mmCIF file as gemmi writes it, N, C-alpha and C atoms, coordinates in Angstrom:
data_model
loop_
_atom_site.group_PDB
_atom_site.id
_atom_site.type_symbol
_atom_site.label_atom_id
_atom_site.label_alt_id
_atom_site.label_comp_id
_atom_site.label_asym_id
_atom_site.label_entity_id
_atom_site.label_seq_id
_atom_site.pdbx_PDB_ins_code
_atom_site.Cartn_x
_atom_site.Cartn_y
_atom_site.Cartn_z
_atom_site.occupancy
_atom_site.B_iso_or_equiv
_atom_site.pdbx_formal_charge
_atom_site.auth_seq_id
_atom_site.auth_asym_id
_atom_site.pdbx_PDB_model_num
ATOM 1 N N . MET Axp A 1 ? 119.518 -130.654 -151.493 1 0 ? 1 A 1
ATOM 2 C CA . MET Axp A 1 ? 120.521 -131.662 -151.364 1 0 ? 1 A 1
ATOM 3 C C . MET Axp A 1 ? 119.931 -132.965 -151.866 1 0 ? 1 A 1
ATOM 4 N N . PHE Axp A 2 ? 120.598 -133.576 -152.827 1 0 ? 2 A 1
ATOM 5 C CA . PHE Axp A 2 ? 120.211 -134.887 -153.321 1 0 ? 2 A 1
ATOM 6 C C . PHE Axp A 2 ? 121.048 -135.916 -152.585 1 0 ? 2 A 1
ATOM 7 N N . TYR Axp A 3 ? 120.378 -136.9 -152.037 1 0 ? 3 A 1
ATOM 8 C CA . TYR Axp A 3 ? 121.038 -137.912 -151.223 1 0 ? 3 A 1
ATOM 9 C C . TYR Axp A 3 ? 120.717 -139.265 -151.834 1 0 ? 3 A 1
ATOM 10 N N . GLY Axp A 4 ? 121.69 -139.844 -152.525 1 0 ? 4 A 1
ATOM 11 C CA . GLY Axp A 4 ? 121.457 -141.083 -153.246 1 0 ? 4 A 1
ATOM 12 C C . GLY Axp A 4 ? 121.937 -142.297 -152.493 1 0 ? 4 A 1
ATOM 13 N N . ALA Axp A 5 ? 121.183 -143.397 -152.644 1 0 ? 5 A 1
ATOM 14 C CA . ALA Axp A 5 ? 121.547 -144.671 -152.027 1 0 ? 5 A 1
ATOM 15 C C . ALA Axp A 5 ? 120.865 -145.803 -152.789 1 0 ? 5 A 1
ATOM 16 N N . ARG Axp A 6 ? 121.351 -147.017 -152.574 1 0 ? 6 A 1
ATOM 17 C CA . ARG Axp A 6 ? 120.742 -148.177 -153.229 1 0 ? 6 A 1
ATOM 18 C C . ARG Axp A 6 ? 119.492 -148.667 -152.508 1 0 ? 6 A 1
ATOM 19 N N . THR Axp A 7 ? 119.47 -148.48 -151.181 1 0 ? 7 A 1
ATOM 20 C CA . THR Axp A 7 ? 118.305 -148.905 -150.4 1 0 ? 7 A 1
ATOM 21 C C . THR Axp A 7 ? 117.989 -147.836 -149.357 1 0 ? 7 A 1
ATOM 22 N N . ASP Axp A 8 ? 116.801 -147.925 -148.784 1 0 ? 8 A 1
ATOM 23 C CA . ASP Axp A 8 ? 116.431 -146.997 -147.706 1 0 ? 8 A 1
ATOM 24 C C . ASP Axp A 8 ? 117.416 -147.083 -146.548 1 0 ? 8 A 1
ATOM 25 N N . HIS Axp A 9 ? 117.883 -148.296 -146.261 1 0 ? 9 A 1
ATOM 26 C CA . HIS Axp A 9 ? 118.802 -148.491 -145.131 1 0 ? 9 A 1
ATOM 27 C C . HIS Axp A 9 ? 120.164 -147.835 -145.367 1 0 ? 9 A 1
ATOM 28 N N . ASP Axp A 10 ? 120.491 -147.581 -146.637 1 0 ? 10 A 1
ATOM 29 C CA . ASP Axp A 10 ? 121.77 -146.943 -146.963 1 0 ? 10 A 1
ATOM 30 C C . ASP Axp A 10 ? 121.729 -145.418 -146.846 1 0 ? 10 A 1
ATOM 31 N N . LEU Axp A 11 ? 120.568 -144.857 -146.577 1 0 ? 11 A 1
ATOM 32 C CA . LEU Axp A 11 ? 120.451 -143.404 -146.411 1 0 ? 11 A 1
ATOM 33 C C . LEU Axp A 11 ? 120.92 -143.039 -145 1 0 ? 11 A 1
ATOM 34 N N . TYR Axp A 12 ? 122.218 -143.028 -144.826 1 0 ? 12 A 1
ATOM 35 C CA . TYR Axp A 12 ? 122.833 -142.78 -143.531 1 0 ? 12 A 1
ATOM 36 C C . TYR Axp A 12 ? 122.355 -141.468 -142.934 1 0 ? 12 A 1
ATOM 37 N N . ASP Axp A 13 ? 121.829 -141.536 -141.722 1 0 ? 13 A 1
ATOM 38 C CA . ASP Axp A 13 ? 121.432 -140.371 -140.931 1 0 ? 13 A 1
ATOM 39 C C . ASP Axp A 13 ? 120.406 -139.477 -141.634 1 0 ? 13 A 1
ATOM 40 N N . ILE Axp A 14 ? 119.523 -140.082 -142.409 1 0 ? 14 A 1
ATOM 41 C CA . ILE Axp A 14 ? 118.517 -139.318 -143.141 1 0 ? 14 A 1
ATOM 42 C C . ILE Axp A 14 ? 117.606 -138.529 -142.2 1 0 ? 14 A 1
ATOM 43 N N . ASP Axp A 15 ? 117.338 -139.066 -141.017 1 0 ? 15 A 1
ATOM 44 C CA . ASP Axp A 15 ? 116.483 -138.338 -140.064 1 0 ? 15 A 1
ATOM 45 C C . ASP Axp A 15 ? 117.081 -136.988 -139.694 1 0 ? 15 A 1
ATOM 46 N N . THR Axp A 16 ? 118.388 -136.941 -139.514 1 0 ? 16 A 1
ATOM 47 C CA . THR Axp A 16 ? 119.051 -135.669 -139.214 1 0 ? 16 A 1
ATOM 48 C C . THR Axp A 16 ? 118.908 -134.713 -140.382 1 0 ? 16 A 1
ATOM 49 N N . MET Axp A 17 ? 119.091 -135.218 -141.593 1 0 ? 17 A 1
ATOM 50 C CA . MET Axp A 17 ? 118.956 -134.366 -142.777 1 0 ? 17 A 1
ATOM 51 C C . MET Axp A 17 ? 117.54 -133.795 -142.883 1 0 ? 17 A 1
ATOM 52 N N . LEU Axp A 18 ? 116.543 -134.607 -142.617 1 0 ? 18 A 1
ATOM 53 C CA . LEU Axp A 18 ? 115.162 -134.14 -142.705 1 0 ? 18 A 1
ATOM 54 C C . LEU Axp A 18 ? 114.837 -133.131 -141.604 1 0 ? 18 A 1
ATOM 55 N N . ARG Axp A 19 ? 115.428 -133.312 -140.411 1 0 ? 19 A 1
ATOM 56 C CA . ARG Axp A 19 ? 115.243 -132.314 -139.345 1 0 ? 19 A 1
ATOM 57 C C . ARG Axp A 19 ? 115.897 -130.99 -139.737 1 0 ? 19 A 1
ATOM 58 N N . LEU Axp A 20 ? 117.06 -131.054 -140.341 1 0 ? 20 A 1
ATOM 59 C CA . LEU Axp A 20 ? 117.719 -129.832 -140.806 1 0 ? 20 A 1
ATOM 60 C C . LEU Axp A 20 ? 116.862 -129.12 -141.836 1 0 ? 20 A 1
ATOM 61 N N . GLN Axp A 21 ? 116.22 -129.88 -142.702 1 0 ? 21 A 1
ATOM 62 C CA . GLN Axp A 21 ? 115.331 -129.298 -143.698 1 0 ? 21 A 1
ATOM 63 C C . GLN Axp A 21 ? 114.177 -128.548 -143.033 1 0 ? 21 A 1
ATOM 64 N N . GLN Axp A 22 ? 113.637 -129.106 -141.953 1 0 ? 22 A 1
ATOM 65 C CA . GLN Axp A 22 ? 112.523 -128.461 -141.257 1 0 ? 22 A 1
ATOM 66 C C . GLN Axp A 22 ? 112.933 -127.156 -140.595 1 0 ? 22 A 1
ATOM 67 N N . SER Axp A 23 ? 114.162 -127.098 -140.112 1 0 ? 23 A 1
ATOM 68 C CA . SER Axp A 23 ? 114.588 -125.901 -139.397 1 0 ? 23 A 1
ATOM 69 C C . SER Axp A 23 ? 115.291 -124.869 -140.286 1 0 ? 23 A 1
ATOM 70 N N . HIS Axp A 24 ? 115.545 -125.212 -141.543 1 0 ? 24 A 1
ATOM 71 C CA . HIS Axp A 24 ? 116.199 -124.288 -142.479 1 0 ? 24 A 1
ATOM 72 C C . HIS Axp A 24 ? 115.374 -124.233 -143.766 1 0 ? 24 A 1
ATOM 73 N N . PRO Axp A 25 ? 114.558 -123.212 -143.921 1 0 ? 25 A 1
ATOM 74 C CA . PRO Axp A 25 ? 113.655 -123.134 -145.073 1 0 ? 25 A 1
ATOM 75 C C . PRO Axp A 25 ? 114.367 -123.13 -146.432 1 0 ? 25 A 1
ATOM 76 N N . TRP Axp A 26 ? 115.614 -122.756 -146.472 1 0 ? 26 A 1
ATOM 77 C CA . TRP Axp A 26 ? 116.376 -122.715 -147.724 1 0 ? 26 A 1
ATOM 78 C C . TRP Axp A 26 ? 116.869 -124.094 -148.145 1 0 ? 26 A 1
ATOM 79 N N . LEU Axp A 27 ? 116.769 -125.089 -147.271 1 0 ? 27 A 1
ATOM 80 C CA . LEU Axp A 27 ? 117.307 -126.422 -147.548 1 0 ? 27 A 1
ATOM 81 C C . LEU Axp A 27 ? 116.201 -127.373 -148.003 1 0 ? 27 A 1
ATOM 82 N N . ALA Axp A 28 ? 116.433 -128.03 -149.119 1 0 ? 28 A 1
ATOM 83 C CA . ALA Axp A 28 ? 115.523 -129.073 -149.594 1 0 ? 28 A 1
ATOM 84 C C . ALA Axp A 28 ? 116.325 -130.366 -149.699 1 0 ? 28 A 1
ATOM 85 N N . VAL Axp A 29 ? 115.904 -131.399 -148.99 1 0 ? 29 A 1
ATOM 86 C CA . VAL Axp A 29 ? 116.57 -132.7 -149.001 1 0 ? 29 A 1
ATOM 87 C C . VAL Axp A 29 ? 115.747 -133.638 -149.872 1 0 ? 29 A 1
ATOM 88 N N . ARG Axp A 30 ? 116.387 -134.216 -150.879 1 0 ? 30 A 1
ATOM 89 C CA . ARG Axp A 30 ? 115.708 -135.129 -151.789 1 0 ? 30 A 1
ATOM 90 C C . ARG Axp A 30 ? 116.408 -136.48 -151.773 1 0 ? 30 A 1
ATOM 91 N N . PRO Axp A 31 ? 115.891 -137.436 -150.984 1 0 ? 31 A 1
ATOM 92 C CA . PRO Axp A 31 ? 116.482 -138.778 -150.992 1 0 ? 31 A 1
ATOM 93 C C . PRO Axp A 31 ? 116.134 -139.49 -152.307 1 0 ? 31 A 1
ATOM 94 N N . ILE Axp A 32 ? 117.124 -140.092 -152.926 1 0 ? 32 A 1
ATOM 95 C CA . ILE Axp A 32 ? 116.945 -140.828 -154.17 1 0 ? 32 A 1
ATOM 96 C C . ILE Axp A 32 ? 117.393 -142.265 -153.91 1 0 ? 32 A 1
ATOM 97 N N . VAL Axp A 33 ? 116.443 -143.196 -153.951 1 0 ? 33 A 1
ATOM 98 C CA . VAL Axp A 33 ? 116.743 -144.605 -153.68 1 0 ? 33 A 1
ATOM 99 C C . VAL Axp A 33 ? 116.594 -145.386 -154.98 1 0 ? 33 A 1
ATOM 100 N N . ASP Axp A 34 ? 117.633 -146.128 -155.33 1 0 ? 34 A 1
ATOM 101 C CA . ASP Axp A 34 ? 117.667 -146.886 -156.574 1 0 ? 34 A 1
ATOM 102 C C . ASP Axp A 34 ? 117.794 -148.376 -156.268 1 0 ? 34 A 1
ATOM 103 N N . GLN Axp A 35 ? 116.719 -148.983 -155.814 1 0 ? 35 A 1
ATOM 104 C CA . GLN Axp A 35 ? 116.759 -150.389 -155.41 1 0 ? 35 A 1
ATOM 105 C C . GLN Axp A 35 ? 116.889 -151.35 -156.581 1 0 ? 35 A 1
ATOM 106 N N . HIS Axp A 36 ? 116.495 -150.924 -157.76 1 0 ? 36 A 1
ATOM 107 C CA . HIS Axp A 36 ? 116.464 -151.854 -158.886 1 0 ? 36 A 1
ATOM 108 C C . HIS Axp A 36 ? 117.407 -151.473 -160.021 1 0 ? 36 A 1
ATOM 109 N N . GLY Axp A 37 ? 118.282 -150.51 -159.787 1 0 ? 37 A 1
ATOM 110 C CA . GLY Axp A 37 ? 119.251 -150.129 -160.803 1 0 ? 37 A 1
ATOM 111 C C . GLY Axp A 37 ? 118.671 -149.344 -161.957 1 0 ? 37 A 1
ATOM 112 N N . HIS Axp A 38 ? 117.485 -148.761 -161.787 1 0 ? 38 A 1
ATOM 113 C CA . HIS Axp A 38 ? 116.847 -148.036 -162.88 1 0 ? 38 A 1
ATOM 114 C C . HIS Axp A 38 ? 117.029 -146.527 -162.775 1 0 ? 38 A 1
ATOM 115 N N . LEU Axp A 39 ? 117.065 -146.01 -161.576 1 0 ? 39 A 1
ATOM 116 C CA . LEU Axp A 39 ? 117.16 -144.571 -161.367 1 0 ? 39 A 1
ATOM 117 C C . LEU Axp A 39 ? 118.559 -144.232 -160.873 1 0 ? 39 A 1
ATOM 118 N N . HIS Axp A 40 ? 119.236 -143.391 -161.62 1 0 ? 40 A 1
ATOM 119 C CA . HIS Axp A 40 ? 120.572 -142.976 -161.215 1 0 ? 40 A 1
ATOM 120 C C . HIS Axp A 40 ? 120.495 -141.555 -160.685 1 0 ? 40 A 1
ATOM 121 N N . LEU Axp A 41 ? 121.296 -141.266 -159.699 1 0 ? 41 A 1
ATOM 122 C CA . LEU Axp A 41 ? 121.272 -139.956 -159.066 1 0 ? 41 A 1
ATOM 123 C C . LEU Axp A 41 ? 121.402 -138.809 -160.074 1 0 ? 41 A 1
ATOM 124 N N . PRO Axp A 42 ? 122.329 -138.883 -161.043 1 0 ? 42 A 1
ATOM 125 C CA . PRO Axp A 42 ? 122.399 -137.771 -162.012 1 0 ? 42 A 1
ATOM 126 C C . PRO Axp A 42 ? 121.097 -137.569 -162.783 1 0 ? 42 A 1
ATOM 127 N N . ASP Axp A 43 ? 120.377 -138.646 -163.084 1 0 ? 43 A 1
ATOM 128 C CA . ASP Axp A 43 ? 119.097 -138.513 -163.779 1 0 ? 43 A 1
ATOM 129 C C . ASP Axp A 43 ? 118.091 -137.761 -162.914 1 0 ? 43 A 1
ATOM 130 N N . ALA Axp A 44 ? 118.06 -138.073 -161.632 1 0 ? 44 A 1
ATOM 131 C CA . ALA Axp A 44 ? 117.147 -137.388 -160.713 1 0 ? 44 A 1
ATOM 132 C C . ALA Axp A 44 ? 117.511 -135.911 -160.598 1 0 ? 44 A 1
ATOM 133 N N . VAL Axp A 45 ? 118.794 -135.616 -160.501 1 0 ? 45 A 1
ATOM 134 C CA . VAL Axp A 45 ? 119.241 -134.221 -160.409 1 0 ? 45 A 1
ATOM 135 C C . VAL Axp A 45 ? 118.834 -133.461 -161.668 1 0 ? 45 A 1
ATOM 136 N N . ARG Axp A 46 ? 119.012 -134.089 -162.813 1 0 ? 46 A 1
ATOM 137 C CA . ARG Axp A 46 ? 118.666 -133.46 -164.095 1 0 ? 46 A 1
ATOM 138 C C . ARG Axp A 46 ? 117.195 -133.029 -164.124 1 0 ? 46 A 1
ATOM 139 N N . GLU Axp A 47 ? 116.321 -133.833 -163.552 1 0 ? 47 A 1
ATOM 140 C CA . GLU Axp A 47 ? 114.888 -133.539 -163.563 1 0 ? 47 A 1
ATOM 141 C C . GLU Axp A 47 ? 114.53 -132.254 -162.809 1 0 ? 47 A 1
ATOM 142 N N . TYR Axp A 48 ? 115.342 -131.872 -161.826 1 0 ? 48 A 1
ATOM 143 C CA . TYR Axp A 48 ? 115.03 -130.704 -160.995 1 0 ? 48 A 1
ATOM 144 C C . TYR Axp A 48 ? 115.698 -129.426 -161.483 1 0 ? 48 A 1
ATOM 145 N N . GLY Axp A 49 ? 116.45 -129.459 -162.57 1 0 ? 49 A 1
ATOM 146 C CA . GLY Axp A 49 ? 117.214 -128.315 -163.051 1 0 ? 49 A 1
ATOM 147 C C . GLY Axp A 49 ? 116.336 -127.161 -163.494 1 0 ? 49 A 1
ATOM 148 N N . PRO Axp A 50 ? 116.878 -126.119 -164.063 1 0 ? 50 A 1
ATOM 149 C CA . PRO Axp A 50 ? 118.262 -125.956 -164.506 1 0 ? 50 A 1
ATOM 150 C C . PRO Axp A 50 ? 119.198 -125.585 -163.353 1 0 ? 50 A 1
ATOM 151 N N . TRP Axp A 51 ? 120.452 -125.928 -163.529 1 0 ? 51 A 1
ATOM 152 C CA . TRP Axp A 51 ? 121.436 -125.772 -162.458 1 0 ? 51 A 1
ATOM 153 C C . TRP Axp A 51 ? 122.609 -124.864 -162.824 1 0 ? 51 A 1
ATOM 154 N N . ASN Axp A 52 ? 122.585 -124.199 -163.95 1 0 ? 52 A 1
ATOM 155 C CA . ASN Axp A 52 ? 123.738 -123.433 -164.402 1 0 ? 52 A 1
ATOM 156 C C . ASN Axp A 52 ? 124.131 -122.288 -163.475 1 0 ? 52 A 1
ATOM 157 N N . GLU Axp A 53 ? 123.262 -121.867 -162.562 1 0 ? 53 A 1
ATOM 158 C CA . GLU Axp A 53 ? 123.606 -120.778 -161.64 1 0 ? 53 A 1
ATOM 159 C C . GLU Axp A 53 ? 123.959 -121.279 -160.236 1 0 ? 53 A 1
ATOM 160 N N . TYR Axp A 54 ? 124.09 -122.579 -160.069 1 0 ? 54 A 1
ATOM 161 C CA . TYR Axp A 54 ? 124.341 -123.158 -158.752 1 0 ? 54 A 1
ATOM 162 C C . TYR Axp A 54 ? 125.725 -123.768 -158.671 1 0 ? 54 A 1
ATOM 163 N N . ASP Axp A 55 ? 126.204 -123.895 -157.432 1 0 ? 55 A 1
ATOM 164 C CA . ASP Axp A 55 ? 127.418 -124.663 -157.166 1 0 ? 55 A 1
ATOM 165 C C . ASP Axp A 55 ? 127 -126.08 -156.829 1 0 ? 55 A 1
ATOM 166 N N . ALA Axp A 56 ? 127.829 -127.036 -157.176 1 0 ? 56 A 1
ATOM 167 C CA . ALA Axp A 56 ? 127.554 -128.44 -156.876 1 0 ? 56 A 1
ATOM 168 C C . ALA Axp A 56 ? 128.684 -128.988 -156.008 1 0 ? 56 A 1
ATOM 169 N N . TYR Axp A 57 ? 128.322 -129.803 -155.043 1 0 ? 57 A 1
ATOM 170 C CA . TYR Axp A 57 ? 129.282 -130.432 -154.143 1 0 ? 57 A 1
ATOM 171 C C . TYR Axp A 57 ? 129.007 -131.933 -154.149 1 0 ? 57 A 1
ATOM 172 N N . LEU Axp A 58 ? 130.043 -132.722 -154.457 1 0 ? 58 A 1
ATOM 173 C CA . LEU Axp A 58 ? 129.899 -134.175 -154.523 1 0 ? 58 A 1
ATOM 174 C C . LEU Axp A 58 ? 130.75 -134.834 -153.457 1 0 ? 58 A 1
ATOM 175 N N . SER Axp A 59 ? 130.21 -135.88 -152.884 1 0 ? 59 A 1
ATOM 176 C CA . SER Axp A 59 ? 130.951 -136.664 -151.92 1 0 ? 59 A 1
ATOM 177 C C . SER Axp A 59 ? 130.563 -138.124 -152.11 1 0 ? 59 A 1
ATOM 178 N N . GLY Axp A 60 ? 131.548 -139.006 -152.038 1 0 ? 60 A 1
ATOM 179 C CA . GLY Axp A 60 ? 131.259 -140.424 -152.2 1 0 ? 60 A 1
ATOM 180 C C . GLY Axp A 60 ? 132.448 -141.152 -152.782 1 0 ? 60 A 1
ATOM 181 N N . PRO Axp A 61 ? 132.236 -142.386 -153.228 1 0 ? 61 A 1
ATOM 182 C CA . PRO Axp A 61 ? 133.337 -143.173 -153.798 1 0 ? 61 A 1
ATOM 183 C C . PRO Axp A 61 ? 133.82 -142.585 -155.132 1 0 ? 61 A 1
ATOM 184 N N . PRO Axp A 62 ? 135.069 -142.888 -155.512 1 0 ? 62 A 1
ATOM 185 C CA . PRO Axp A 62 ? 135.66 -142.286 -156.713 1 0 ? 62 A 1
ATOM 186 C C . PRO Axp A 62 ? 134.822 -142.451 -157.977 1 0 ? 62 A 1
ATOM 187 N N . GLY Axp A 63 ? 134.289 -143.632 -158.226 1 0 ? 63 A 1
ATOM 188 C CA . GLY Axp A 63 ? 133.497 -143.845 -159.436 1 0 ? 63 A 1
ATOM 189 C C . GLY Axp A 63 ? 132.261 -142.968 -159.486 1 0 ? 63 A 1
ATOM 190 N N . MET Axp A 64 ? 131.606 -142.814 -158.349 1 0 ? 64 A 1
ATOM 191 C CA . MET Axp A 64 ? 130.414 -141.971 -158.285 1 0 ? 64 A 1
ATOM 192 C C . MET Axp A 64 ? 130.78 -140.508 -158.516 1 0 ? 64 A 1
ATOM 193 N N . ILE Axp A 65 ? 131.895 -140.085 -157.965 1 0 ? 65 A 1
ATOM 194 C CA . ILE Axp A 65 ? 132.326 -138.706 -158.162 1 0 ? 65 A 1
ATOM 195 C C . ILE Axp A 65 ? 132.643 -138.456 -159.629 1 0 ? 65 A 1
ATOM 196 N N . ARG Axp A 66 ? 133.391 -139.358 -160.247 1 0 ? 66 A 1
ATOM 197 C CA . ARG Axp A 66 ? 133.743 -139.165 -161.661 1 0 ? 66 A 1
ATOM 198 C C . ARG Axp A 66 ? 132.495 -139.097 -162.541 1 0 ? 66 A 1
ATOM 199 N N . SER Axp A 67 ? 131.581 -140.041 -162.369 1 0 ? 67 A 1
ATOM 200 C CA . SER Axp A 67 ? 130.377 -140.032 -163.202 1 0 ? 67 A 1
ATOM 201 C C . SER Axp A 67 ? 129.484 -138.847 -162.849 1 0 ? 67 A 1
ATOM 202 N N . GLY Axp A 68 ? 129.467 -138.463 -161.575 1 0 ? 68 A 1
ATOM 203 C CA . GLY Axp A 68 ? 128.675 -137.312 -161.153 1 0 ? 68 A 1
ATOM 204 C C . GLY Axp A 68 ? 129.175 -136.018 -161.753 1 0 ? 68 A 1
ATOM 205 N N . VAL Axp A 69 ? 130.485 -135.823 -161.788 1 0 ? 69 A 1
ATOM 206 C CA . VAL Axp A 69 ? 131.058 -134.608 -162.391 1 0 ? 69 A 1
ATOM 207 C C . VAL Axp A 69 ? 130.692 -134.554 -163.865 1 0 ? 69 A 1
ATOM 208 N N . ASP Axp A 70 ? 130.823 -135.68 -164.571 1 0 ? 70 A 1
ATOM 209 C CA . ASP Axp A 70 ? 130.464 -135.716 -165.995 1 0 ? 70 A 1
ATOM 210 C C . ASP Axp A 70 ? 128.99 -135.366 -166.193 1 0 ? 70 A 1
ATOM 211 N N . ALA Axp A 71 ? 128.134 -135.949 -165.371 1 0 ? 71 A 1
ATOM 212 C CA . ALA Axp A 71 ? 126.689 -135.702 -165.495 1 0 ? 71 A 1
ATOM 213 C C . ALA Axp A 71 ? 126.352 -134.241 -165.2 1 0 ? 71 A 1
ATOM 214 N N . LEU Axp A 72 ? 126.993 -133.664 -164.179 1 0 ? 72 A 1
ATOM 215 C CA . LEU Axp A 72 ? 126.718 -132.265 -163.835 1 0 ? 72 A 1
ATOM 216 C C . LEU Axp A 72 ? 127.177 -131.324 -164.943 1 0 ? 72 A 1
ATOM 217 N N . ARG Axp A 73 ? 128.314 -131.625 -165.545 1 0 ? 73 A 1
ATOM 218 C CA . ARG Axp A 73 ? 128.764 -130.814 -166.69 1 0 ? 73 A 1
ATOM 219 C C . ARG Axp A 73 ? 127.763 -130.929 -167.837 1 0 ? 73 A 1
ATOM 220 N N . ASP Axp A 74 ? 127.28 -132.143 -168.068 1 0 ? 74 A 1
ATOM 221 C CA . ASP Axp A 74 ? 126.325 -132.379 -169.162 1 0 ? 74 A 1
ATOM 222 C C . ASP Axp A 74 ? 125.021 -131.607 -168.979 1 0 ? 74 A 1
ATOM 223 N N . ILE Axp A 75 ? 124.633 -131.353 -167.732 1 0 ? 75 A 1
ATOM 224 C CA . ILE Axp A 75 ? 123.369 -130.639 -167.506 1 0 ? 75 A 1
ATOM 225 C C . ILE Axp A 75 ? 123.568 -129.136 -167.338 1 0 ? 75 A 1
ATOM 226 N N . GLY Axp A 76 ? 124.8 -128.667 -167.583 1 0 ? 76 A 1
ATOM 227 C CA . GLY Axp A 76 ? 125.013 -127.234 -167.66 1 0 ? 76 A 1
ATOM 228 C C . GLY Axp A 76 ? 125.71 -126.569 -166.496 1 0 ? 76 A 1
ATOM 229 N N . ILE Axp A 77 ? 126.174 -127.331 -165.524 1 0 ? 77 A 1
ATOM 230 C CA . ILE Axp A 77 ? 126.911 -126.701 -164.422 1 0 ? 77 A 1
ATOM 231 C C . ILE Axp A 77 ? 128.36 -126.525 -164.872 1 0 ? 77 A 1
ATOM 232 N N . PRO Axp A 78 ? 128.862 -125.284 -164.87 1 0 ? 78 A 1
ATOM 233 C CA . PRO Axp A 78 ? 130.243 -125.054 -165.286 1 0 ? 78 A 1
ATOM 234 C C . PRO Axp A 78 ? 131.228 -125.788 -164.359 1 0 ? 78 A 1
ATOM 235 N N . SER Axp A 79 ? 132.3 -126.297 -164.939 1 0 ? 79 A 1
ATOM 236 C CA . SER Axp A 79 ? 133.297 -127.067 -164.185 1 0 ? 79 A 1
ATOM 237 C C . SER Axp A 79 ? 133.805 -126.324 -162.958 1 0 ? 79 A 1
ATOM 238 N N . GLU Axp A 80 ? 133.975 -125.015 -163.083 1 0 ? 80 A 1
ATOM 239 C CA . GLU Axp A 80 ? 134.513 -124.248 -161.955 1 0 ? 80 A 1
ATOM 240 C C . GLU Axp A 80 ? 133.519 -124.131 -160.801 1 0 ? 80 A 1
ATOM 241 N N . ARG Axp A 81 ? 132.271 -124.56 -161.004 1 0 ? 81 A 1
ATOM 242 C CA . ARG Axp A 81 ? 131.269 -124.517 -159.927 1 0 ? 81 A 1
ATOM 243 C C . ARG Axp A 81 ? 131.005 -125.89 -159.338 1 0 ? 81 A 1
ATOM 244 N N . ILE Axp A 82 ? 131.809 -126.882 -159.727 1 0 ? 82 A 1
ATOM 245 C CA . ILE Axp A 82 ? 131.658 -128.243 -159.199 1 0 ? 82 A 1
ATOM 246 C C . ILE Axp A 82 ? 132.807 -128.534 -158.25 1 0 ? 82 A 1
ATOM 247 N N . ARG Axp A 83 ? 132.463 -128.854 -157.021 1 0 ? 83 A 1
ATOM 248 C CA . ARG Axp A 83 ? 133.463 -129.187 -155.994 1 0 ? 83 A 1
ATOM 249 C C . ARG Axp A 83 ? 133.233 -130.632 -155.57 1 0 ? 83 A 1
ATOM 250 N N . HIS Axp A 84 ? 134.316 -131.31 -155.18 1 0 ? 84 A 1
ATOM 251 C CA . HIS Axp A 84 ? 134.17 -132.71 -154.773 1 0 ? 84 A 1
ATOM 252 C C . HIS Axp A 84 ? 135.364 -133.172 -153.953 1 0 ? 84 A 1
ATOM 253 N N . ASP Axp A 85 ? 135.161 -134.322 -153.301 1 0 ? 85 A 1
ATOM 254 C CA . ASP Axp A 85 ? 136.26 -134.965 -152.591 1 0 ? 85 A 1
ATOM 255 C C . ASP Axp A 85 ? 137.4 -135.199 -153.577 1 0 ? 85 A 1
ATOM 256 N N . ALA Axp A 86 ? 138.629 -135.18 -153.08 1 0 ? 86 A 1
ATOM 257 C CA . ALA Axp A 86 ? 139.776 -135.467 -153.935 1 0 ? 86 A 1
ATOM 258 C C . ALA Axp A 86 ? 139.769 -136.955 -154.273 1 0 ? 86 A 1
ATOM 259 N N . VAL Axp A 87 ? 139.528 -137.268 -155.53 1 0 ? 87 A 1
ATOM 260 C CA . VAL Axp A 87 ? 139.423 -138.667 -155.961 1 0 ? 87 A 1
ATOM 261 C C . VAL Axp A 87 ? 140.719 -139.414 -155.686 1 0 ? 87 A 1
ATOM 262 N N . GLU Axp A 88 ? 141.859 -138.772 -155.91 1 0 ? 88 A 1
ATOM 263 C CA . GLU Axp A 88 ? 143.143 -139.428 -155.679 1 0 ? 88 A 1
ATOM 264 C C . GLU Axp A 88 ? 143.301 -139.861 -154.234 1 0 ? 88 A 1
ATOM 265 N N . GLU Axp A 89 ? 142.885 -139.004 -153.305 1 0 ? 89 A 1
ATOM 266 C CA . GLU Axp A 89 ? 142.97 -139.338 -151.89 1 0 ? 89 A 1
ATOM 267 C C . GLU Axp A 89 ? 142.045 -140.502 -151.542 1 0 ? 89 A 1
ATOM 268 N N . LEU Axp A 90 ? 140.877 -140.552 -152.146 1 0 ? 90 A 1
ATOM 269 C CA . LEU Axp A 90 ? 139.939 -141.651 -151.882 1 0 ? 90 A 1
ATOM 270 C C . LEU Axp A 90 ? 140.49 -142.966 -152.391 1 0 ? 90 A 1
ATOM 271 N N . VAL Axp A 91 ? 141.159 -142.956 -153.543 1 0 ? 91 A 1
ATOM 272 C CA . VAL Axp A 91 ? 141.728 -144.168 -154.108 1 0 ? 91 A 1
ATOM 273 C C . VAL Axp A 91 ? 142.848 -144.682 -153.212 1 0 ? 91 A 1
ATOM 274 N N . VAL Axp A 92 ? 143.703 -143.783 -152.722 1 0 ? 92 A 1
ATOM 275 C CA . VAL Axp A 92 ? 144.817 -144.172 -151.853 1 0 ? 92 A 1
ATOM 276 C C . VAL Axp A 92 ? 144.317 -144.796 -150.557 1 0 ? 92 A 1
ATOM 277 N N . THR Axp A 93 ? 143.218 -144.26 -150.001 1 0 ? 93 A 1
ATOM 278 C CA . THR Axp A 93 ? 142.713 -144.786 -148.734 1 0 ? 93 A 1
ATOM 279 C C . THR Axp A 93 ? 141.831 -146.005 -148.939 1 0 ? 93 A 1
ATOM 280 N N . GLY Axp A 94 ? 141.562 -146.354 -150.207 1 0 ? 94 A 1
ATOM 281 C CA . GLY Axp A 94 ? 140.759 -147.544 -150.474 1 0 ? 94 A 1
ATOM 282 C C . GLY Axp A 94 ? 139.281 -147.323 -150.445 1 0 ? 94 A 1
ATOM 283 N N . TYR Axp A 95 ? 138.826 -146.051 -150.504 1 0 ? 95 A 1
ATOM 284 C CA . TYR Axp A 95 ? 137.402 -145.774 -150.474 1 0 ? 95 A 1
ATOM 285 C C . TYR Axp A 95 ? 136.782 -146.057 -151.806 1 0 ? 95 A 1
């Protein structure tokens, strides 16, 4: 699981995620912090690939989801294996 944020403080409930990683050997949690605007989450995900045999799940604001879907397609994840929050619903609720 890649968990992206702008600062360490924005990594909501990271302690819980890390505890889950300890108790589930199949889970790898990778926090990605971009304090200076240089590292983007899709770039970090790309480094750990290949991903063509995996499903991807995105959650977050509409812009991040749109750019994330594009980036995941670019690195070889088929569109039918990418799941995400409904962008239209997020826009309506103001997220």
